[in-house]
C-alpha positions as CSV (number, residue, x, y, z in Angstrom):
1,X,42.6,-20.6,-4.6
2,X,42.3,-19.6,-8.2
3,X,39.0,-19.2,-10.0
4,X,39.9,-22.0,-12.4
5,X,40.6,-24.4,-9.5
6,X,37.3,-23.5,-7.8
7,X,35.4,-24.0,-11.1
8,X,36.9,-27.5,-11.4
9,X,35.8,-28.4,-7.8
10,X,32.3,-27.1,-8.4
11,X,32.0,-29.1,-11.6
12,X,33.0,-32.3,-9.9
13,X,30.6,-31.6,-7.0
14,X,27.7,-31.0,-9.4
15,X,28.5,-34.3,-11.1
16,X,28.7,-36.3,-7.9
17,X,25.4,-34.8,-6.6
18,X,23.7,-35.7,-9.9
19,X,25.0,-39.3,-9.6
20,X,23.8,-39.5,-6.0
21,X,20.4,-38.4,-7.1
22,X,20.3,-40.8,-10.0
23,X,21.6,-43.7,-8.0
24,X,18.3,-44.1,-6.2
25,X,16.5,-44.4,-9.5
26,X,19.0,-46.8,-11.2
27,X,21.8,-48.1,-9.0
28,X,23.2,-50.5,-11.6
29,X,23.4,-48.3,-14.6
30,X,27.0,-47.3,-14.7
31,X,26.6,-45.9,-18.2
32,X,24.2,-43.3,-16.9
33,X,26.7,-42.2,-14.3
34,X,29.5,-42.0,-16.9
35,X,27.2,-39.9,-19.1
36,X,26.6,-37.5,-16.2
37,X,30.3,-37.2,-15.4
38,X,31.3,-36.8,-19.0
39,X,28.7,-34.0,-19.4
40,X,30.3,-32.4,-16.4
41,X,33.6,-32.3,-18.3
42,X,35.5,-35.0,-16.5
43,X,37.9,-37.2,-18.5
44,X,37.8,-41.0,-18.6
45,X,40.6,-41.4,-16.0
46,X,38.8,-39.1,-13.5
47,X,35.5,-40.9,-14.1
48,X,37.2,-44.3,-13.6
49,X,38.6,-43.1,-10.3
50,X,35.2,-41.8,-9.1
51,X,33.3,-45.0,-10.1
52,X,36.1,-47.3,-9.0
53,X,36.5,-49.0,-12.4
54,X,39.2,-49.2,-15.0
55,X,39.9,-46.3,-17.4
56,X,39.5,-48.8,-20.3
57,X,35.9,-49.6,-19.2
58,X,35.1,-45.9,-19.1
59,X,36.7,-45.4,-22.5
60,X,34.5,-48.1,-24.0
61,X,31.4,-46.4,-22.4
62,X,32.6,-43.1,-24.0
63,X,32.5,-44.8,-27.3
64,X,29.0,-46.1,-26.7
65,X,27.9,-42.6,-25.7
66,X,29.4,-41.0,-28.8
67,X,27.6,-43.5,-31.0
68,X,24.3,-42.5,-29.5
69,X,24.7,-39.0,-30.8
């Protein structure tokens, strides 16, 4: 495997671990999970797949996150 591929895998694993840790604190807050995955560099389609939701829903959450900045 190439270094770039390994980095992508590690980034996703870090994001999933963070979500698992946060899920005990706030299971219903999908926006928090989207925020973590976005910070890990995943795009809205990848996040939608991980969270089992539509890409459109994640896109809307991206807009909310961007407004917070």
